[in-house]
N, C-alpha and C positions, 0 to 999 in steps of 0.2 A: 530547322527541324529535320531529323533524319527521314529518309524516304519511307522507311518501314513505319515510323510514327505517323507520317502523313497518311499512309494507306489505312492504318488502324483508326485514325480519327475520321477518315471518310466512311469507313464501315460502321463506326459508331453513329454517325449522322444518318446513314441509310436505315439503321435499325429503328429510328424514330418514324420512318415513313411507312404508312399503312399499306402501301402498294407493293412493298418489297418483302417477300416471304422466304426466308431461309438463305443459306450460303450460296446456292447455285444462282439465285436471282441477284443477290448482291454482287457476285462476281460478274455476271452478265452485264449488269448496269455499269459497274466500274470499268469493264474492259472496252465497251464501245466508246466511252468517254476517253479512256486512255488512248485508244486507237486514233481518235480525231486529234487529240493533243500531240501525240507522237508524230502523226502525219504532218501537222502544221509546223512543228519544230523542224522536221526534215525538209519541208518546203522552204523554210528560211535558208537552209543550206543550199538547196538546189537553185534558189533565186540568186544567191551570191555568186555562184559559179556559172550560171547560165542566164544571161540577160534576156533571152528570148523565152524563158520558162513561162508556161501558162498552166495554172492550176486546173485540174479536171473538175474541181468542185465549184459550183456557182458562187459568186462573191458573197451573197447573203448567208450562205451555208458554211462558209469557212470558219473554223474555230475562232480565229482572230477577230472576226466581225460580229460574232454573237455571244462568245463566251469569255473572251480575254479581259474585258472591262469589268472589274469587280463591282462597279456601280451600275452595270448594264441591266438587261432584262432580268426580272425576277417574278415570283408569284405566278398568277394566272397567265400573264403575258408570256413568260418563259415556258410554262407548261404547254400552252397552246402552240407556241412556235415549234417546240420539239416534236409534238404529236402531229401537227397538221402541215408543217413546212419542212423541217429537217429530215425526219424519217422518210416521208413520201418522196422528197426530193432526191435523197441518196439512193433509195430503193429503186427509183425509176430513172436513175442517171443515164443519160445518153452520151457515151464517150465520143469525142471528136476523132474521126479518122481511125488511126491505129493507136489511139490513146489507151494503152494497156492499164495505166494507173486507174483510170476511170472504171474499167471493168473490175479491177480488184476491189475498189470501194463499193461498187454496186453489189458484188457477190458477198462482201463482208456484211452488208446491212440487209441482205435478202431475208435473213431469218433472225435479225436482231430485234430487240424490243426495249422500249422505255417503260420500266416498271414503276417509276416514282410518281406519286400522286401530288406531292407538294412542290410547287415551284420555288418556294422559299428554301426548302431543304436542298433542292437541286442546285440552287445558286450557291449554297454553302459548300457543296461538294465540288462544284466547278471552280470556285475560288481557291479551295485547298489544292486542287490539281494545278491550277494556273500559278499559284504563288510558291507551291512546295516542290515542284519538279521542273527542271530545265533539261530537256533531252539533248540539247546541243552542248552540254558540258560533259567532259569525259568522266569527271567524278560522279555526276548523277547517273550517267549511263552504267557505270560500274556498280553503283549502289542499287540501281534498278534491277540488275540481275538477281540480287538477293531478294528484292521485293517480289520479283516475278516468281521466284521459287516459292515464296510464301503464298502467293495466290494459287499456285499449283497444289500446294499442300492443302489449302482450304478447299480447293476443287475436289481433291481426293476424298475428303470427308463427306462431300456432297455427291459423290459419284455413284454410278450404278454398279451392281455386281458384275464382275468380270472385267472391269476397267481399272487397271492399276498403272499409275504413271511411274515410269522407270526411274529409280534413283540415278542421280547424275554420275556417280562413280561407275555404275554399270554401263551407261550409255558411252561414257568416255573410254572405258576399257574396250568395248566392242568396236567402236570406231577406230581406236588406236590399232587394234589387231587386223581389221580389214584394210586399214591404211589407204583410203581412196586418194588417187592421184588427182592433180589439178583438173585435167580435162575429162575425168571419168564421171559419168552420170550416176548419181546416188539417189536412191528412191526409198521412201517409207510409205507403203500403200495403206498403212493404218497409223498415220503420223500423230494423232492426238494433238497435243499442244506444240509439237515440233521439236521435242528434246533431242532426238537423234539427228535431225537436220541441222540444228544449231551447233551441235557437237561437230558435225561434219564440216560446217563452215569454219569453225574455229581451228579444226585440225588442218584444213587446207591452207588457211591464211597463215598459220604459224610455220608451215613447212614448205609451201610451194608458191605462195604469192609474193612476188618481188617487184612487179611493175603494174601500171594501170591496165595494161593489156591482160595480165594474169587475172586481175580482179574482175574484168569483164567476162573472162572464161568461167571463173567461179560463179558469177551471178547467174549464169544460164545452166549450171550443172546440178541443180537441186530439184528434186521432185517429191511432192507429198500429196496425200489424199486423206481426208477424213469425212465421215458421213454426218457427224453431229455439228450443229451450228456453233455452239460455244467453244469446243476445242478448235474448230476451224478458225474462228475469230481470234482466239488466243495464238494459234500457230501463225496466222498472217501478221499479227502484231509483233510476235516474236521474231519473224523474219525481218521486218522493217527495223526493229530494234537492233538486229545483228547486221545491219547494213545492206540487206538485200533490197535494192531500190524499188523493184517491181515484182513482188512475190506472186506472179501470176501462175507459177507452176505448182503452187499449193492450192489444191482444188477442194471444193466442198462437194463430195460425191461419195458413193459407196463403191469401192473398187470391186466388190464381189458381185455387184448387180449387173456387171457386163459379162456376156458369155466369154469363156476362156478363149475360144477360137477367134474372137474379134480383136484380141490384142495382137497387133501385127509385129513382124520381125523388127520394123523400124522403131518400135516402142520398147525393145529390150534394153536393159540397163547393165551397167558395169558392176554395181554393188547395191545390195539391199541390207539395211540395218533396221530392225523392227522388233516390237513387242506386241504381237497381235493380241487382241482381247481374248482371254481364255476363260472357259466356263460359261461363255455366252452362247446364245442360239440365234441364228438368223431367221428372218421371217420366211413363211412358207413360199416356196417357188425359187428362192435364191439358189438352192442346190442344183436346179436344172440347168444352170449356166456352166456346169462342170460335167466331165465325162462320167458315165454311169458308175464306173468302178470307184470314183472318188466323191460320190455324192453323200453329203451329210449336212445337217443343219448346225453343226458345231463350228463356230466362227474360226477358231485357231487352225483347225484342220483345212478348211477352205483356203485360208490365207497361205498355208504352207504349200498347197497345190499351186496357188497363184505365184508364189515366190519362185518356185522351181521353173515355172513357165516363163516368167519375166526376165530371168537372168540370161545374158549372152553366154556363149561358150567361153569359159575362162572367167566368167563373172563370179563374184564372191559375196557371201552372205553371212550375217551374224543375226541370230534370232533367239529371243527369249521364249521358252516353252516350259510348261509344267511337267512334273513327273508322269502325269497321266498319258502324255504323248509317248513317252518312252516305253511304258509297259502295255499300252492299249492294244486291243486286238480288233478283228473285223476290218473295217475300212482303214483304221490306223495302220494295220499290218501292211495292207496294199500300198498305202502312202509311204511308209518307211522303206518298203522294197523299191518303190519308184525313186525315192530320194537317194538310196544307196547305189542304185543302178545308174542313174543319170548324173550323180554328183559325188564328189569326194568329201564325205562327212569326216573330216580329219580330226576334229576336236570337239569334245563335249566337256564344258566346265560345269561341274555340279556345285551349285550354290548352297550354302547352309540355310537352315530355317531362319526366318525373320528378316530377310532382305527387304521384303515389302511390308514389314510391320509399320504401323498398326493396322494396315488396310486389309491384309490377308496373311494367313499363315501357310498358304500353299507353297510347297517347295518347288524351286524353279531351276532351270538349266539354260546354259548358253550354248547353242549349236552353231558351229562354224563350218561352212562347206563351200566348195568350189564346183561349178557346173562344168561338165564336159568329160570327166573321167570317172569311172566307177570307183567305189570305195574298196580298198584292200585291207585297211585296218583303221580302227578308231582309237584315238588316244583319249583317255579320260583324265581330268584333273579335278580333284576334290578341293574346293576352296575352303581353307580353314578359317575359323574365327580368329581375330587378332588376340594376342595374349591378354588374358584377363577378362575376355568377353564370353558370355554364355548365350547371348542373343544380340540383335540390333534393336534400336528403339529411336524415338524422335531425338533424344538427347545423345544417343550413341549410334549414328547412322553409319552405313558402310562408306569407306573412303577409298579414293582411287589408288592411294599409296599401297593399299593391301594387295593390289594386283602385281606389284613389282616382281614377286617370285614367279608368277605365270609368264610375265614378259621376258624375264631372264631365261626361263626354261624353253620358251616357245620355239625358237629355231626358224627355219626357212622352208616354205612349201616347195620351192624349186628343187631342192635336193631330197624331197620326201621326208623332211624333218629328221634328217639323219643324226642331228646333234641331241635329240631328245633322249632323256634317260628316265627309266622307271625309278620312282621314289616312293616315299610313304604317301605322297599325295597323287602321284601319277602312275598310270598303268595303261597297257594297250590290249586290244582284243581284235583278233583276226576276223575277216569277213566270214570264213567258214563257220566259226563259232556263233557268229550273229545269225547266220542262216539256220544253224542247228537249233537255235533258240527261237525260231520262227519270228525273227526280227524284234524280239524283246530287247530293247536297248537299256533297260533298267539294271545295269550291272554294278554291283557293290564293289567298294574298294577291297581288293584281296589282301591288302597289307594290314587291314584293321579287323580285329575280331568282332563278332556280333555283340552288340551292346544292348542290354535290356533297358528300355527307357520308360520312365514313369511320368514324363512331361505331358501335361494335358493336351497341348497343341499337337505334339507328335502322335499321341494316341488317337486324337480326332482325325488327323491326317491319314493314319493307317486305316481307321474305320472308313473314311471317305474313299480311300483307294480300294478297299475290299468291296464297298458298295458299287463302285464304278466297274470293277471286274465282274460282279454278279450281273449288273445291267448289260454289260457286253455279252455275257453268256446267254442272257435272256433274249437279246436282240438276234444273236446268231441262231438260237433255237427257233425263234419265230420265223427267221429267214428260211431255215431248213424245212420246217413244217409247211411254210407257205409254198416252197418249191415242190415238196412232195405232194401236197394237196393239188396243186396245179397240174402236176404230172398225172395224178390219178384221174382227175376230171378229163384231161385230154385223152387218156386211154379209154375211159368210159364212153366218150363221144365216138371214138374210133370203132 
């Protein structure tokens, strides 16, 4: 049976269980089981190559000892074992010495849950996993990538507003253009399920890994953080699936909850590739971790401030941001001024509508910048739809091959992108014009005339943009009135 069919049959079994409610819980249930199954299969490899290998998991809790036998525990016995032995045992795991694998397992299960109420149905799910997938075969690992993407799509439909998992074509293009070298530290401080990190691993392996020593360098060059338990569990599983033996650098945390000044120079990185959640708001108090001029509760803006701070001089970044960042005012203006002063924002790729369909119609952009030199000019590239397309969809997603024209046009930053030419898709804008526009980066393609659109999604987007501009003006007015009132009160007291 194909892996995708196995996963579908597992989800059908879970739907019969009264304890599992909705896609998010089904995925959470599936993924902790997948994690233990993957880890056990990887342990078989480690045991073959290292006769001194010792599992960080106590023997009774290892997958092979409680789950692998199809005639093993079931019913109430299995349910009680999972709830009273397995989960407490893994959540309270005490690693031996410097056993980082044990720390990873404990962190993974820290916020994991068993939602299933029926031990019989749980046994059926476990048997499907045990019989249907062998993570030690190359064919199954390859198929598992497709299955994993299906899980992510299911997770998208169960996600919260502002959380959009990036299409693989986009992550692959961004990593391709940043081109992280073997020993460069690559970070995604809002890593979600680890899509940018796995693309980075594949990029480095295909280009720069030729020896076992190179592989060890790769193993220690990946950094990721996500604040939500399920994406973190998926990211950790994803790392193991992609051959990262101890994915300890993928942490369960909120990168924004740490004061900006506490990130030391030693923690600076060579490259950042990320799609920070946009449209979301952080909890009260998070903004106080940032300098006064850059305080906001808007998640994407806080992450952009963090990205600039975390890059080394010469460090490179590729970031997905919505149109609202480009035209936004107030704090966004100050942030864009900081970005263009401290970094060379050399390229903005403007993506068409529908890249994130069906999850959001928000129009997005890819910003590429290098820290250490101010921006002198920005190149824009408007990514067109493939011939015959009017939008993207589940059946017609964006493909990496579409970016071939951008890659051919790109050139080299070392010579200031001297080979770039203006085309119907590409144009450049000098920094003086950007400053005259008060750092409004929402610059339309000068080679294309204004088109009147009657598309409902585009009209809704235009309405949302106008509402955002109105809110910005309201906020600025409140700030001005607040300052004036404070000044008047001070004068009255004097």
